[in-house]
N, C-alpha and C positions, 0 to 999 in steps of 0.2 A: 527260424525253426524253433528256437528255444521257447518262444511264446506259446507255441502249440504244445510242446512237451509240458510246460507249466500248466496249461489248460487241462490236459488229460490227467495230470497228477492231481490237480485240485478236484477234478471231476470224480476221480476214484475215491479220494479222501472224503468228499462231502456226501457221496451217494453210497459209499461202502460197496461199490461194484468193482469187480476185478476184470480187467481186459486181458484175455489170453494172449500169450506171447506171439503166436502166429497172427492173430487179429491185430495186435498192436503194431507188428511189423508191416502188415498190409496198409494200415491207416497211415503209418509214417511215410511209406513210399508214395501213397496217394497224395498226402499233403505236400510232399516234396515236389511232385509233378505239378500240383495246382499252383504252388507258390513260385515255381521256376518258370512255367510256361504260360499260364493263363494271363498274368499281368502283361507279358510281352505281347500277347495277341491283342489285348485291349489297347495298349499304348501304340501298337503298330498302326492302328487306324489313323493316327495323326502324324505318322512319320513321313519323311520325304519319299516320293515315288508311289505312295498308295493312291489308287484311283478311286476317289469317292464318287458315288452316284450323283448325277446332276438332275434337277427336276424342273428348272425354269430358265428361260433365256429371253433377253430383250435387247433390241437395237434401236435406240432413238434416232440414229443416223446410219447411213450405209457403212460407215467405218467403225463406229464406236458401239460396243456391245458388252453386256454383262451376263453371267450365268451363276446360278447358286445351287447348293445341294447339301449333302450330309456334312456333319461336323463343322458347321458354320462356314462352309466353303463358298467363296465368291471369286469368280474369275473375270478378268477384263481383257478385251481385245480392242486395239485401235487401228487394225488393218482389215476390217471386214471379216474377222473370224479366222484368218490364216494363222495367227499366233495368239497365245493367251498368257497372262501373268496372274499370279494370285494377289488378291487384295486382302489384307489382314483385318478381319472383323473383330477379333478379340472374344469371340464366343464359340461354343462347341455344339450348340443346339442345331438340329437339322433346319435348313432354310428351304421352304417349300415353293416360294414364289418371289419374283423380283420385278420391279417396275421402275423405269427411268423416264423422266419427262424430257430430259435434254442430256448433254454430256456431263453435267455437274450434279444434278439432283436425282437421287434414287432412293428406293426403299426395298428392303427384303423382309419377309415375314416367315415365321416357322413355329416350331414346337414350343410348348409351355408359354404361349402368349408373346413370343419374341418378335419385336419390331426394331429394326435398325435402319438408320438413315445416314446418307452422306450428302454433303453439299459441295464437295470438291472432287467429284469424279472417282470416289472410292479410295482416296488417299487416307482418309480417316472416316470412321463410322461411330455414330453415337446411338445409344439405346433410347428408344421412345417408350413411354409407359402405355401399356395396354389395359383396358378396363376388364379384360377376361384373361384367364390363364389356360384356356383351351388351345388345341393345335390350330394355328392359323394356316389356312390352306391356299388362299389366293389373294392377290392384291392388284388393284388397278388405280392409276392416277391419271386424271384428265389433264391436269396442269400442276404447277408446283404447290398449289394450295389444297385442291380438292382430291381426296383419295378415299378408297373403299377397301375393306378387307372382309373376306368370308371365312367362316369357321364352323365348328360343331354347333349342335343345337339350333340349327337354321338361323344363325346369328350373323348380322352384317354390321361391321363397324364403319365409322365415317370420321374424317377430319376435314376441316375447312381452313386450317392454318398450317398446312404442311406437316402435320403430325405432332406439333407441339402439344396438342390435346386430341385424344381419341374418345369417342363415345359410342355406345350401342345405339345404332340407328333403327334396327329392325330385328325382331326375334319371333319365330313362329315354329312350333313343333319341336321335334328332337331328332332332326336329320342332319347329316353332314353336307355342307355346301363346299364344293370342290374348287370352283373358280368364279371369278367375276370379271366383266369386261365392259368398259365405257367407251363409246365412240366420241363423246364430248362430255361436258360437265353436267349435262342433264339426263342423257339417255344411256341406260346400261341394263345388263342382264346378269343374273347369278344362277348357277346350276349346280346340281349335285346328286345325292343319293336318291334312288327310286325315281329318277327323272324330274325331281322337283326343280322348277324353273320360275324365277321371279323377275319382274321387269319394273323399271322406274323411268318416268319421263320428266321428273322434276328434281333430279339430283338426289333422289333417295328420301325425299320428304314422305313419299308413299311408295310402297312396294306392292305389286299385284302378282298373286299366284296365277301363272299361266298354264303350267303343265306339271305332270307328275302326280302319283298317287301311291298310297300304301294302305293295306288292309288284310283281311282274312277271308278266304272263300267260305261262303255259307254252306256249301256242299261238303267240302273236304276239310275245312278249317286250316288249309295250307295258307302260308303267307303269300300274298300277291302284291305286285307293285310295278311301277314304271321302270324303264331301263336306267341303270346307273350311268350318270353323265360325269365325265372327267374334265371337260374343257369347253369354253364358249368363246366366240369371237364376234364382237359387235362391229359391224362394218359401217352402219349408218343408223339413223333413228328407226328405220323400217326393217333393216336386214341384219340377221345374225345366224351363225352356224354353231352347232354343238355336236360333240362326239362322245362316245362312251363304250360301254362293255359290248363284247362280241360284234364289233364292227358296226355299232349303231350310229347312224348319222341323221341329224334332223336340222331343219332350216325354217326360218320365218322370213317372209317378205312383206308382212303387213303389221310390223311393230309387235308381233307376238300374239295377235288375235287368233291366228292359227299356226300350228307347227306341222310341217310335212316330214314324215319319215322317208328318207332317201334310200330307196332299194335299188341296188345295182349289183349284178353278178361279179363285177370286177372288185368290189369292196370285200376284202377278206373278213371272215367271221372271227377275227382276233381283236383284242382290246385296242381301242384307239384312245390314246392319252392326250393328244394335242391337235389343235386345228388353228390355222392362220390363213391370211389372204394378203395379197399385195394391193388390193383395191382396184385392180384392173382385170378382174375376171378369173384370176388364178387362185384356186383353193387347194390347200395342202393339208392332208391328214397324216398322222404318224402314230406309231405305238409299238405293239408287241410283234416284232418280226417283219413289219412291212411299212412302206411309205406309199401313199396314194395321192394322186394329183388330178385336178380338173383345170383345164386352161380355157374353158368356155362357160364359166360361172355355174358349174354343176350340171350341165347337160350331159356330159360324157366324162368318164373316169378312166385312168390307167394306173398301173402299178409302176412306180418310179424305179429306175436303175440305181442301186445302192452298192458302193464298193468301199470296203468289203461288205458283204451282205450282213443283215442283222437278224437272220433267221432264228438264231438262238439267243437273242437279246432284245432290247427295247430302247426306244427313244421316247422321252416324256415331254419335254418342253420344245415348242417350235415357234419361230417368229420370222417375220419378214425383215429384211434390211433395206428399206426404201424400195426401189424398183430393181435392185440388183441381186435378186435371189433370196434364199432363205437359209436359216441356221437351225439345227436341231441338236438337242443334248439329251443324254440318258445314262445308261448303265456304265459304271466304272469310268466316269469322265469321258465317255464317248461324245465327240463333237463332230458333226457333219455339216458341210456347207454345200449348197446346190448351185445349179446354173440359174439363169434368170427366170426360168419357168418352173423350177422345182421338179424337173423330169429326170435329172441326173444328180446323184449325191456322192461326195467323196469325203472320207474320214480325215480329220486333222489330228496329227499326232501331238499329244500333250506330254511334255516332259517336265520333271521336277515335282515340287510339292503341290498336289491338287486336292 
């Protein structure tokens, strides 16, 4: 507190201003509150027991999985999501997406151009240099060498050496790309703001704009554009699903030549943040308050049973774990695992520092 008293003393001497006694007392009390309580609230974000939001999850095998989120959080499971432990990353930046190609090699990306990599299953993490300092939103690795990251300003980054070097592979416009997904080292999609959708069939040497638009109405001059997309899942070179704002679901079965808006009364008009598939006809969507599933490749949909319900919360990242169900993560370290068809979900209690 003495530093603040000195500051006000110097202030009055240099400016010849007098602070009334009652005002000075008020300021003193206010500063005491700020100094006493505000630092605690900030540091508490990193204390044990705090449940940090999780934004992404991946399972390269049915048993081994990783999730990431705020404050550099990375969690690891070796029993199919039933229990989780924290992996110490050494960073405090929010991590928005994570991708593992096997049980050893993984990457997580996030704010301020953050890229971290592990080659020993998360025991240690190393920082990789990004060519941009923007917020990195999505990451997808087809194998241990070839990976892609999407970010702001419609920018896509690429590595062909496991992240030892990253370069800007594509840049177009000034929109946010939210996610990228590759089904193999050649075929992938990137999606984001205003429905902008890009596709490559040659490992990113060329990216083609397939959907999305932005402009202004000539009549009202109001802003118009496509639906905001949050996530995309590439199933094979011809098939991909994407989800977004207000229950928007779209699909391509012809490599992106056409995209079909899936309209079904079962799909709620709430934001869908994640989509995934087990490759055997089951498609799962999740987001703000609901989980939705189709077990016949999108012909019919149903709302999944979730216990406890997520009516007043959200799940953001969703992934399959082989053929043995799905895992979803979200608000305040929420982690849910499903049955084999994604029709029933149960929350997993996370204890300790997350």
